[in-house]
Residue frames as qw, qx, qy, qz and C-alpha x, y, z in Angstrom:
[[0.331, -0.531, -0.221, 0.748, 2.23, 7.91, 9.86],
 [0.305, 0.900, 0.308, -0.047, 1.05, 11.19, 8.53],
 [0.619, 0.318, 0.066, 0.715, 3.40, 13.30, 6.45],
 [0.273, -0.247, -0.216, 0.904, 4.53, 16.80, 7.32],
 [0.178, -0.174, -0.342, -0.906, 2.02, 18.49, 5.02],
 [0.526, -0.469, -0.660, -0.261, -0.87, 16.48, 6.53],
 [0.498, -0.423, -0.521, 0.549, 0.29, 17.40, 10.02],
 [0.102, -0.087, -0.017, 0.991, 0.51, 21.07, 9.14],
 [0.355, -0.323, -0.526, -0.702, -3.03, 20.83, 7.75],
 [0.559, -0.495, -0.660, 0.079, -4.25, 19.26, 10.99],
 [0.381, -0.317, -0.337, 0.800, -2.58, 21.96, 13.09],
 [0.048, 0.012, -0.177, -0.983, -4.28, 24.65, 10.91],
 [0.410, -0.314, -0.599, -0.612, -7.82, 23.22, 10.93],
 [0.381, -0.177, 0.551, -0.721, -10.64, 22.99, 13.38],
 [0.845, 0.170, 0.277, -0.425, -12.51, 20.19, 11.56],
 [0.046, -0.386, 0.867, 0.311, -11.41, 16.90, 9.91],
 [0.858, 0.234, 0.096, -0.448, -13.57, 14.85, 7.55],
 [0.232, -0.405, 0.869, 0.165, -12.03, 11.38, 7.10],
 [0.796, 0.256, -0.242, -0.493, -13.34, 9.36, 4.13],
 [0.433, -0.286, 0.852, -0.074, -13.18, 5.58, 4.66],
 [0.553, 0.201, -0.573, -0.570, -13.81, 3.28, 1.70],
 [0.854, -0.168, 0.211, -0.444, -15.95, 0.23, 2.22],
 [0.839, 0.253, -0.475, 0.079, -13.16, -2.34, 2.32],
 [0.818, -0.505, -0.216, 0.171, -11.40, -4.05, 5.25],
 [0.646, 0.070, -0.112, 0.751, -7.97, -2.46, 4.81],
 [0.011, -0.615, -0.093, -0.783, -9.56, 1.00, 5.07],
 [0.665, -0.692, -0.249, -0.131, -10.72, 0.20, 8.59],
 [0.774, -0.284, -0.111, 0.555, -7.13, -0.11, 9.67],
 [0.346, 0.359, 0.112, 0.860, -6.29, 3.18, 7.99],
 [0.326, -0.722, -0.227, -0.566, -9.21, 4.94, 9.71],
 [0.775, -0.581, -0.206, 0.144, -8.07, 3.53, 13.08],
 [0.674, -0.020, -0.030, 0.738, -4.54, 4.80, 12.46],
 [0.094, 0.541, 0.148, 0.822, -5.75, 8.26, 11.52],
 [0.564, -0.722, -0.245, -0.317, -7.97, 8.33, 14.66],
 [0.811, -0.391, -0.170, 0.401, -5.03, 7.20, 16.82],
 [0.489, 0.200, 0.027, 0.848, -2.80, 9.90, 15.36],
 [0.164, -0.659, -0.198, -0.706, -5.44, 12.60, 15.90],
 [0.714, -0.655, -0.240, -0.059, -5.94, 11.47, 19.49],
 [0.753, -0.191, -0.108, 0.621, -2.19, 11.62, 20.07],
 [0.287, 0.367, 0.109, 0.878, -2.07, 15.15, 18.65],
 [0.360, -0.786, -0.396, -0.309, -4.87, 16.30, 21.00],
 [0.656, -0.555, -0.181, 0.478, -2.21, 16.80, 23.72],
 [0.442, -0.080, 0.189, 0.873, -0.39, 19.28, 21.48],
 [0.014, -0.509, -0.469, -0.722, -3.37, 21.03, 19.98],
 [0.133, -0.047, 0.413, -0.900, -5.04, 23.76, 22.11],
 [0.686, 0.220, 0.298, -0.626, -8.43, 22.80, 20.73],
 [0.381, -0.045, 0.880, 0.279, -8.63, 19.38, 19.10],
 [0.306, 0.104, -0.459, -0.827, -10.37, 19.37, 15.71],
 [0.743, 0.149, 0.390, -0.523, -13.89, 18.12, 15.38],
 [0.061, -0.239, 0.900, 0.359, -13.85, 14.77, 13.51],
 [0.788, 0.266, 0.257, -0.493, -16.27, 13.01, 11.30],
 [0.279, -0.199, 0.877, 0.336, -15.77, 9.78, 9.39],
 [0.673, 0.408, 0.013, -0.616, -17.73, 9.13, 6.16],
 [0.652, -0.010, 0.745, 0.141, -18.10, 5.74, 4.48],
 [0.398, 0.606, -0.346, -0.596, -17.36, 5.90, 0.73],
 [0.352, 0.300, -0.819, -0.339, -17.58, 3.38, -2.11],
 [0.457, 0.018, 0.742, -0.491, -20.49, 1.78, -0.28],
 [0.426, 0.041, -0.708, -0.561, -22.38, -0.91, -2.22],
 [0.609, -0.172, 0.399, -0.664, -25.57, -1.94, -0.46],
 [0.898, 0.170, -0.280, -0.294, -25.66, -5.23, -2.44],
 [0.608, 0.336, -0.652, 0.302, -22.46, -6.41, -0.79],
 [0.742, -0.589, -0.316, 0.045, -22.54, -7.95, 2.69],
 [0.660, -0.028, -0.185, 0.728, -18.97, -6.72, 3.18],
 [0.043, 0.488, 0.067, 0.869, -20.10, -3.07, 2.82],
 [0.603, -0.631, -0.214, -0.439, -22.72, -3.57, 5.56],
 [0.838, -0.329, -0.274, 0.337, -20.18, -5.36, 7.83],
 [0.488, 0.171, -0.111, 0.849, -17.71, -2.51, 7.46],
 [0.233, -0.592, -0.149, -0.757, -20.43, 0.05, 8.07],
 [0.755, -0.577, -0.274, -0.150, -21.44, -1.75, 11.29],
 [0.782, -0.176, -0.218, 0.556, -17.80, -2.00, 12.52],
 [0.289, 0.353, -0.019, 0.890, -17.11, 1.63, 11.87],
 [0.415, -0.626, -0.217, -0.624, -20.29, 2.69, 13.61],
 [0.823, -0.464, -0.306, 0.118, -19.46, 0.51, 16.60],
 [0.688, -0.083, -0.157, 0.704, -16.02, 2.01, 16.88],
 [0.213, 0.184, 0.042, 0.959, -16.56, 5.71, 15.99],
 [0.034, -0.572, -0.686, 0.448, -20.14, 6.17, 17.24],
 [0.163, 0.882, 0.320, -0.305, -21.42, 9.73, 16.82],
 [0.141, -0.659, 0.418, 0.610, -18.29, 10.69, 14.85],
 [0.308, 0.116, 0.839, 0.433, -19.51, 8.44, 12.02],
 [0.345, 0.173, -0.192, -0.902, -21.67, 10.19, 9.42],
 [0.656, 0.274, 0.594, -0.376, -25.11, 8.72, 8.78],
 [0.646, 0.676, -0.118, -0.335, -24.77, 9.44, 5.05],
 [0.709, -0.176, 0.584, 0.355, -22.95, 6.83, 3.03],
 [0.314, 0.661, -0.376, -0.569, -21.41, 7.64, -0.35],
 [0.896, 0.204, 0.376, -0.119, -22.39, 4.92, -2.78],
 [0.461, -0.169, 0.640, 0.591, -20.07, 3.36, -5.33],
 [0.447, 0.780, 0.333, -0.286, -20.96, 5.30, -8.40],
 [0.695, 0.290, 0.345, 0.560, -19.55, 5.57, -11.93],
 [0.157, 0.909, 0.155, 0.354, -20.21, 9.31, -12.12],
 [0.490, -0.843, 0.202, 0.097, -17.95, 9.91, -9.10],
 [0.747, -0.220, 0.447, 0.440, -15.22, 7.86, -10.74],
 [0.549, 0.557, 0.399, 0.479, -15.60, 9.58, -14.12],
 [0.039, -0.982, -0.184, 0.011, -15.72, 13.22, -12.89],
 [0.444, -0.706, 0.306, 0.460, -11.94, 13.67, -12.28],
 [0.558, 0.106, 0.594, 0.569, -11.20, 12.57, -15.85],
 [0.215, 0.777, 0.445, 0.391, -13.44, 15.43, -16.98],
 [0.323, 0.093, -0.272, 0.902, -11.74, 17.82, -14.52],
 [0.405, -0.450, -0.172, -0.778, -15.12, 18.48, -12.98],
 [0.278, -0.118, 0.773, -0.558, -16.77, 17.73, -9.66],
 [0.108, 0.272, 0.953, 0.076, -19.64, 15.28, -9.64],
 [0.219, 0.671, 0.469, -0.531, -22.22, 18.09, -9.42],
 [0.263, 0.649, -0.300, -0.647, -20.97, 19.59, -12.69],
 [0.033, 0.246, -0.899, -0.359, -20.25, 16.26, -14.38],
 [0.353, -0.284, -0.836, -0.311, -23.48, 14.40, -13.52],
 [0.232, -0.253, 0.332, -0.879, -25.81, 16.51, -11.37],
 [0.785, -0.142, -0.103, -0.594, -28.63, 13.97, -11.47],
 [0.642, 0.190, -0.739, 0.074, -26.47, 11.00, -10.45],
 [0.780, -0.528, -0.336, 0.005, -26.62, 9.02, -7.25],
 [0.663, -0.021, -0.234, 0.711, -23.13, 10.21, -6.44],
 [0.023, 0.410, 0.010, 0.912, -24.18, 13.89, -6.61],
 [0.608, -0.574, -0.271, -0.476, -27.25, 13.10, -4.46],
 [0.819, -0.330, -0.368, 0.291, -25.10, 11.33, -1.87],
 [0.474, 0.068, -0.188, 0.858, -22.64, 14.18, -1.59],
 [0.227, -0.496, -0.123, -0.829, -25.48, 16.71, -1.36],
 [0.750, -0.528, -0.337, -0.215, -26.99, 14.65, 1.46],
 [0.728, -0.163, -0.323, 0.582, -23.62, 14.53, 3.18],
 [0.177, 0.299, -0.080, 0.934, -23.36, 18.32, 3.02],
 [0.509, -0.560, -0.236, -0.610, -26.90, 18.67, 4.44],
 [0.822, -0.420, -0.362, 0.131, -25.97, 16.29, 7.32],
 [0.595, -0.022, -0.244, 0.766, -22.67, 18.04, 8.08],
 [0.063, -0.431, -0.052, -0.898, -24.48, 21.44, 8.05],
 [0.643, -0.552, -0.329, -0.417, -27.23, 20.19, 10.31],
 [0.808, -0.439, -0.288, 0.269, -24.74, 18.98, 12.98],
 [0.189, -0.970, 0.115, 0.104, -22.69, 22.13, 12.82],
 [0.775, -0.181, 0.350, 0.494, -19.64, 20.60, 11.15],
 [0.352, 0.305, 0.402, 0.788, -19.99, 22.93, 8.14],
 [0.041, 0.468, 0.294, -0.832, -21.06, 26.57, 8.46]]
């Protein structure tokens, strides 16, 4: 169940980006978040636009591809095409108190997040 601060955030927003890591337990979490958001649609005057993004994706692992397929089957067009790859630069950047663009601008992680921004802008999710 979402906490009070998270619920207040949902009531105040018009868009929700839900990151889902490429592991099986995260699927259950994404389904719970989606169920909660759908339940709140009755209360919200205008339900927020939703997008789910797969993170910590490793294309060498069959499990990552299986999770990607399951999420796309369930969430359809609400699932981002862009996947955020497992990347050491993303993991290191918080320790440096910097975002991945400042920490490692040439990294795969920075490229993935830049591609995500381009995608979200193209579909009107981000202005």
